[in-house]
N, C-alpha and C positions, 0 to 999 in steps of 0.2 A: 371620463369613465368613473363611475362610483368606486369608492375604495374597496368595497367587498368584491366587486366585479374584477378590479385590478388584481386583487389577491387570488381570485380564482384562476385568472390567466397565469399568474406566476406559479401557482401550484401545479396546474395541469401542463404547463409548458416548461417544466423543469429541464434544464440542460439543453434546451433547444437552441441551435445556432440559427440566427436570423429571425424573421418575423412570421414564418409560415404557420406556426401553431396559433399565435394570437390572432392572425388574420382569419383563420378558420373559426375561432370562437366568436369573433366579433361580426361575422357576416350575417346579413339579414336573410332569413329563410325565404325561399321562393314558393309561391302557391303551386299545388299540383294542377296539371292540365288534363283535359279529356284525352284518352288514349287514341292516337290515330290507328285505324285498322285497315290493313291492305285488302285490295280486291283484284290484283293483277292475276289473271289465270295463267297457268303453266301449260306448256305444249303437251298435247295428248294426255292431259291429266296425269303426267309422269308415268304413263303406261301402267298405272295401278301399282307400281313398285315403290316409287319415291314419294316424298312429302313435297307439296307445293308451298313455296314461300310466297305468300300473297303480297308481301311488300315489294318484292323484286320481280316476281313472275319467273323465278328460277327453280328448277327441280333440285331436290336434295336426295341423292341416290344412295341406297344402302350397299353394303358389300355384295359383290356379284353383279351389280348393274352400273351402267355408265351412259354417257350421251346426254344431249339436251333434254330428252324426254325419258331418260332411264330405260330406253328400249334396247340399248346395246348391252351385251354381256361383257363383263370384265372378270374373268375367272382367276382364281389363285389356287391352282391344283397342287396337290402333293407331288413331289418330284425327287429324282435321284441325282439331279445335276442342275447347274445354272447355265444360262446362255453365256457364250464366251466372246472374246474379241472379234471373231469372225462372223458373229451373228448380228451385225449392226442393222440388217434389214428385217430381222425377225420382229414381228409385232405381237406375237403371243408368247406368254411365259412358258418355260419348259415344264413338261408334265411327264409323269410316269404312272398314270392311271388310265384305265379303259373307260368306255361309256357306262359301265356298271359301277364306277367309283372305286374299283379294286386295283391293287398294284399289278402291273403287267407281268412281273416276274420276280417273285420274292427271293429267288436264289441269286439274283443280281446283287452283288455286295456293295455297290456304291451307296454312299450315305449322304443325306442332308437331314436337318432337324425335322423337316416335315414328312419324311418318308413314312409311309403308312402300311402296316401289315394288317389292314382291315378295310373299312369303308372311309373314303376321303370326302368330306364336304368341300367341294372345290370352289365354293364362294369365299372361304376363309382359310383353307388348308388345315382343317381340323380333322383329326383321326378318331374313328369310332370302331367298336367291335364290328367285324365283318361277318361274323356268324355267331350262333349260339342264342341263348334265351334273350340276352340283352344286346342283340345286334342292332345296328342302324337300319331302318327301313325308310327310304326317302319317300316323299310324296310322289304319286304316279306322274308319269310324263304328261305335260300339257295342263297340269293343275293351275288354277288361278294364282296370281301373285300372292305371296305371303302365306301360302298353304303350308302348314307345319308338316314335318315328316310324320308318317304313319306311326313310327316308333323312334323316339329320340336316340336311344342306344347309349351305352356307356362309353365315355371317352377313353382313348389310349394315349398316354403321355409318350414323349419320345423315348423315355427310359422304360417303357412297358411294351416294347416290340419283341416278338418271339425270335429266338436265335436259330430256329429251324422252321422249315415248312411243315405242313401236315404229315408229309411222308418221311420227315426226318432229314431232308436235305438242308445244308447249311444256309442260313439267312443272315441278314445284317444286324439283327437285334441282339439283346443282352439277356433275356429271361427265357425260362423253359416254356416250350409251347403249351404244355398242359396247365401252366400257371395262368395262361390267358384263355385258352380255348378248351381245356380239359373239362370233364364233368363238374369239378369243383372249382374251376378257374374263374377269373374275373368276369368273363363274358357269359357265364352260365349260372353262377351261384351268388345270391345276394350276400351271403356271409363268406365269400371267398377268403381263404387264408392269405392270398396274395393281393395286396391292395395297390391299385394304381392311384386311388384317391380322387376326390372331387376337386381337381385342380382348376376346373372352369367354375364360373359362377353358376353353380347347379347344386340343388339340394340332395341330401342323402335320400335314396340309395344310389345317387349319381347316374340315374338313367332317364331323367326328365319327367318322371311320373309325378313328382311333387312340384307344384307351381312355386316359382320363386322369382322375385324381381331381379332384373339384370341392369347393369349400368350401361345404358345406351341412350343418348340424349335426344335422338330424333325419331323415335317411334311414337307418332302422335295419333290421337283419335281424329276422325274426319273433321276437316275444317279448322283444326288447331294446327299451328305452325310455329316455326322458330326453333332454335337450338334446344330449348327446354320446354317446348310445347306450351308456352305461356301466352300465345297470341291466338286470337280467333278472327276468322275471316269476316270482313265487313258484310253486314246484312244478314248474318246468321245469329241465331239465339246463343247467348253465352251461358253454358252450363257451369256448375260449380267447378273450380279448378281441380286438377288431379289430386292435390293434397286432400280434398274433401272426399273424393271418390275412393281413394286408397289411403286409409288412415295411417298406415305405417310410413307413408311419405312425410307426414308431419314431423316425424322424429328427426328427419335429416334435411328437409327442404322447406322453403316458404315461397309463397307466391310473391313475385316482385311487386312492390307498391304501385309502380307505374302501370301494371297490367290491369288494375281495376278499371272497369268501364266508366264508372262515375268518379270524378276527381275526389281524392281523399281530403278530409279536413286537415288543417295545419299546413305545415310547409316542409320543404326538402332543402337540403344544403348542397351547394356546389362542392365538388365538380359533378356535372351531369355527363354521363358516359354512355355512348352508344356502342353496344357490343355487336360486332359484325356476326351475321350468320354466314360463315364461310362455307365453301363446299365441304361435305362430310369427309372427303379423303384426307383433309388436314386435321380433323378432330374426331368426330364420332365414329367414323369408319375404323380409325386406329383402335378404338375400344372393342370393335368387333374382331379385328385381326389379332389382338394381343393374346387371346386364349387363356392365359394365366389369370386367375381371379384377383390376385393381389397386385399385379403389375400395372404401372401407369397411374394408379388411383391413390387418392388420399383416404378413401373409405371404400368398403366393399360390402355386398349383401351376403347374409348368412341364412341358414335354414330359419323358417318362420318369419322371413322378411325383416329380420333384425340386421343391424349394421355394426361394423367395427372399423376403427381406424387402422390403416395398414402400416404407417411409418415408412412408406416407400420413399427412397432418397430423393427422387425428382418429382414428388407428388404436388409441388407447387403449381405445375402446369394445369392439372385438373382442379385443384383447390381454388386457385385464384380465379379461374374461369367461372366456377360454380358460385363463388362469393359475389362476383360482379353480376352474374345473371340474377341473383336474388336480392341484390343491394338496393337500398333507397336511392343510390346514386345513378342507377340505371335509367336511361330514358329511351323510349321507343321512337322519339322524334329526332332524327339526325340534324334537323335544322337548328335545334336548340342545344345540341351537344357541345360541351367544352372539349371532349376528347372522344377518340374512337379506339376501341380495343380490338386488336387483331389476334384472335386465338389460333394456336397451332400446337400440336403435340409432337414436337420434333424429337424430344428425348424418348418418348414412348415408341416412336418409329425406330430410333436407334436400337432399342432393346425393349421387348423381345421380338419385334416384327421384322426388322431388316435382316435378310439372309435366311429367315426361316424357310421361305419358299422363293421361287424365282419372280416374285412380284410382291408389292410394288417397288419400283426403283425411281430415283430422280437423278440421272436417267440411265446411265450405263450400269449394267449389273455388276458392279465392282464392290464387293463387300468389305474391302480393306480400307475404304475411305469414307467414313461416316460424315465428315464435314462437307465432302462433295455433295452428298445427297441432301444434307441439311441446307446448305447454301442454295442449291438448285430449287429445293422445295420453297424456300422463302422468296426467291426470285420469281418463281411461278405464281405464288400467292400474291406478291406485290403487283404483278402484271394483271392478275384477275381483278384486284381492287381498282386499278386504274382503268381497266377496260369496261367494267360492269357498273361501277358506281362513281359518282362525281366528287366524293368527299376528300380523297387524297389530293387531288389537283387543286382544291379550294385554297389550301394553305401549304401546299408542297410537302405534306406529311408531317408538319411540325406538331400537329395535335393528335398524332397517331401513337399508340402505345403498343410495344411488342415486349413479350417476356422471353428471356433467353436463359433457360435453366441448365443447359449443358455444362460440362466440367469447366470449359474455358469461356463460358458465357457468350458474349457478342464478338469475340475475337475474329471469328470466321463469318460474321454476318455480312451479307452483300452491302457494299458501300452505298448503293442507290437507296437502300432501306435505312441503314444505320445513320447516314449523313444528316438527316433531319429529324427522324423519329425519336421519341422518348423510349429508352430501353430500361426495363426492370431486369436486374440480373443478380446473381449471387457472387459474381467475380468482378472485383473492382480494380483490376490491373490498369495502371495509368499510362505507362510509357507509350509514345506514339509508334516507335519502331519496335515491333515485338516479333518473337518467334514462338512457336508452340512449345510449351513446357511439359506436355503430358508424356507419361511413360506408357500410356495405352496407345499402341502404334496405330490402331484404326482411327484415332482421333487427331493425329498429327495433320495440321492444316496448311503448313507452309512447304509442302512437297508436291511435285507434279504427279499426276496419275498416269501410269504407264500401261501400254498394252491395249487401250481402247480408243485410239486416236480418231477412229471414224464415228464414234458414238457422240451424241450431243451431251453437253454438260461437263465433259472431262476437263475442259480448260477453265474451270470455275475459279482458279486462284487469282486470275486477273480482276475478278469482280469483287474480291474481298480485301484488296490492298488499299492502303492509304488512310486507314482510320485506326484509332486506338481500340483497346478492348472495352474501355469505360471512360466516359467523359462526365465528370461531376457537375458540369454546367447544365447538362440536359438529362442525365441518367441518374439512376438511384440503385444502390446495392440494398437489396431487401432480404429479410430473414428467410432461411429455409424453414419448412414446416416441421415442427416437433409436436407430436400428439401429447396431450397432458400426461399420459402414463409414463412418458419418457422422462419427465422431471418430477415424478411423484414424491420423491424424498426431499424436494426443495423446500426450504423454509418460506419461500415466496409463494408457494402453493398451499401454505397452511401447515406444513410439517414442522415439528419442533426443531429449532436450530441445533445442529450437532457441533461438537467441539471440532474445530478445523485444525486437525493435527498433521495434515499432509501439506507440505510446503508448496510443491508444484506437482500437477497431475497431468498425465496424458496416457490414454489407453486406446490403442487402435493400430492402424497400419503404420509400422515404423519404417517401411520402405526396405526392409531387410532382403526381400525377395523381388525387388523391383529394379528397373533400369535406373541408372544414376540420376537422370533428370527428374525422377519422381520427387515431388515436394521441393524442387530446386536443391535437393540434397540436404535440406534443413532437418527433417525428421531423422535421417540417417546419422547426421553428425551429432545431434543431441542424444540419440540413443547410444552411440558409441561412447560419448563423453560420460554418460550416466553409468555405463557398464565399467569403463576403465577406471573412473574415479570413485566408483561405488557410492553414487549419490543417494541411494536408498538408505544405506546404513549411516552415512555421515550426515545427511541432511533431511531424511525422510521425504525424498523426492521419488515419485513413481513415474517412470517412463517405460511403458510396457507394450509389447506387441500382442494384440488380440487376447488370446486366452492365457497369457503368461501369468495374469493376476486373477485370483478368484474373488468373488464378491459382487455385490450389486453396483452397477455402474452409476446409477443415480445417487446412491449413498456415498460412493467415493467422491463424486463431484461436490456433494453437500458437505463433505468433510475437508475439502481442499481450500487453501487460501488463494492459490493462484492456479490457473489452468492454461495450458499451452494452446495457442492458436497459430497454426502453421498450414501452408497449402497442402493439397494432395496432388491429384492429377490436374488440378486447377483449384476451384473453390472447395472448401471443406466447412461443414457446419459446426466446427469446434467452438466458434465464438458464441453461437446460440446455446450450445451445451453449457458453457461456462456461465453466461449471463443468467440463464433461466434457473441456475442453481445458486446464484449469489457468489460465484467464484470469480475473482478478478482476472480478466483476460490478460495474458502475456502474449503480445502479438509479435510474431517474427515473420515478416514478409515485406521486404522493402518495396516501395512503389506500388503498393496494393492497399486500397481503402477497404476497411471492414464494413460490416453491415451498418447502414445509417450513419457512417462516419462523417459524411458531408453535412448532415443536418442535426447531429447530436454531439455534445461535448465529450468525446471519447477520452480526452486527456484527463478528465475528472474521475474516471472509473476504470482505467486500464493502464497498462505499461507496454511500451514498445521497446524492443531490443533489436539492434542491427543484426543483419545476417552474418557478419564477419566472425571468424573463428574466435578472436579474442573476446568478443562480447558473449558468445555462446558459452565459452569455457568459464566465464565469470558469473554465469547465471545463478548458481547457489549463493554466492556472496552478495550479489546485487539484491536478490529477493530477501535474503536473511537480514539485510540492512534496512528493510522497510519497517519502520517502527509500528507498534500496535496502534498508536494513535492515527498514523497516516493510513494504515490498512483499514481501520474503522471508518475513516473519512471517505475513502474510496467506496467502501461497502455501502455507506449511507447514500452516496451519490447513485450507486447502482440500484439501490432499492427504489429510487425515484423514477427510473426509466425502464426497468426490466420488462414491464408489461408490454412495452412497445415492440418487443422481440417475440411475443407469443401471439399466436392466432387464436382468437376467442370469439369470432363472429359466426353467426349461424346457430341453428337450434342444437345440432349435435355437439359442436365444440362448446357452446355455452353450457349445455347440460353437463357435459363431462367435467368441465372445470368446476362448476358449482358442486357436483358430487364429490370431487376431491376435497373442496373446502368443508363441505358438510361432514364428510367422514372424519376430517381432522378435528372439527369442533366436537364431535362425539367422543373422540379419543381424549381431548382435553377435559371434557365434562366428566368422563369416567375417571380420569387421573386425579381429579380434585376430590373424589370420594375417599373414604377411609380404606385402609388395606382390606378390611373385612368385607366391605361393600364391593370393593373393586374386584375381588376374587384373585386367586393365585396365578391365573394365566395371563392377565393383562399387564403388559410392561408399563412401568411407571414413566410418565412423561413429566420431566421437571419443568417448573415455571421458567419463563424467559426473563432474564434480568432486564430491568427497566431501561438500562443504557445500551442494550444490545442493538446493533444496526438493523437487524431483521426482526421486527416485532411481529407477533402472530397476526395474520390477516384473516378476516372472515369472508371476504369475497374478492373477486378480481377488481383492481383499482378503478378502472373506468372502461366500460365496454367500447366507447368510441375511440379509445386510445390504444387499442391493441395494434398488432402489426398491420393488419388491413386498414384500420382507421388512420394510422400514421401515414400510410401511402396515400390515402385519399386526401389527407390534410396537406401533404406536400404538393400533390397535384393541383389542389385548389390555388395554391400560391403561384403555380406555374402558368395559370391561365393567361395573364397579360403577355407573357413571352410567346406563347404559342399563337396568339392572335396578332403577333407582329407589332405589339405596342411598346416594345423595349423591355429591358430587364426590370423585373419588379424590384421595388425598393427593399433593401435588406434581404437579398436573395439567400438561397441556401448556402452559398459560399461566403456570405457576409460575416463580419466579425462580431456584430452585435448579438448578444444573448438575452432573450427575454427573461430567462431565469436569473441571470446575474451570476458572476463568479465562475471559477474554473479550478479544477483540481491540480492541473499542471503536473501530471504523473509520468512524463516521458523519462526514460532512462536510456542513455545512448551507449552505455558500456564503456 
């Protein structure tokens, strides 16, 4: 290898454990191939309701429809109750609406979240005004499929239900009847004083009269198919992609390179990933059921077809799926695929879908056990893969990738799936014999389900036993998604470095109002020590619950030398918060690997503290003993890898990050002018000392080396193992480092 090429590898592969990064850089690109286009017809043309997947000949049915040809109804009506233990033979979900879509008796005080004091869209259990100027007027009976309602109507949130009937009889709601249905109420007046709000993906005035894009990936034009409508049926002319037909889509999405009819010039890099078009009930139908505009998504549409990032805690599910769909790594030819990605939105189902109405369930309607439903959903999806497509059986699932974003990651994943598949997760708990640590009782996975013995799926616990939550030999702990605005004050995003006057920082849920098992008791013990020993006054350590401390969270992190990384109900994104702000992570979670810890030299830019009381009590002394030289050494190491924890792939993220850097360059340019030119209102930005660990950056270090790119690079290294060719030399767990050197920063207490 030429010397300059070797230097480039060393620079880009800084702190990499093993050979995965260098292998990625040294691989020879593969030429693009002509896109295979499917021509398998679907039964009954999906009854006009669904989209035909011409690769598989399988109908993809929207909410409200089901069956092989989407000819069967699957309703989700608004209801006042759920099916109970004695309803094992009931095949239809519970309902409390009549044929007109209205509640059967608003003076019946039983409540569920879907209960509707108006018109219920029983395809998705959405509630709209039942009378008034902005009432819902459905399409006439017998209308052709996809006929829109005559009038969309204004939605009613579960907190916007009247507390009385029209005649004044007590109802189950919370607000005055006139605030909803009075002459100046929400359902009659565009400038109603009482605001229910456009909580759905709907433009103001929240009545459907202003067209706006919605997030639903399988509403295609004729003959287009696939999860993102990027495929065109064989033998049909190919029009310009949707991004050309709807210019606003170019702000957020790109046509996957593999979708071009003619092969592109140049080459593509492995891994080549085939993204399954799974039945919509596991993915896109969840987006129809969710109702809340910000829930489940990493981005949402706004008025004028603009988009914004949501910061949703579990948004990696939709983000990673979307990035793969648009990626140069995507292939439409499963025969050439190195990996198969199995999308599912299980955390979206957990909230806000599960328990809203009496459907859907996997399988018993028991809302106090989310892992039961999640495990049964994955078992069902696994069975669908094995029954309908040949690729799982080809290598026993070794080349299949599943993402587990729930609080305790893959702990409750069915063993039949977990045993061989690659799992991407936020939760790196290692021990083989584990019990649930969550304090959120609906997520406890190591207890039996009582009361529904005759229902299928209640004995799910036998299917999840016998595997750890995380296996670093085949799995990877990946970063949670943090939108760029979350770390806007970080010097790594171009902001001027601040004086780091805070020794240790944590601000969030301290567990003060939680069950003892929350955070394994770590956050509670550290909070108690901080209060009893007055760590703030004595050491300038901030350990605070939620709103106890005023000020900008990003600025506080950018002012901190060390930041606490401890579990929550399972995983917690505190490591990402720390690293993206240049704050040295102090990791307190025994037997749990942090993000990318199996593939990056965490010892060089972090500190680990044991969970025992003596070590925690000594935290101030241990951190105060870290010399300025050693701290700067760790910060310099952190500055070489921080970008691998940030998602910067795709037009929306790339533009947002670029805008942050551009804004900071404008600030620096203005600060270099004289005081008179600068004006009295612009805060002076001091020059960064030349020896500072965080030098001003003008752009993101390398687009291919963001979080998504790092995952792709690691997957490319895994190809020989998934093909049964033995462990790749210098694997992720190997000791060799392409960058050379280690910081050796562990503190045992």
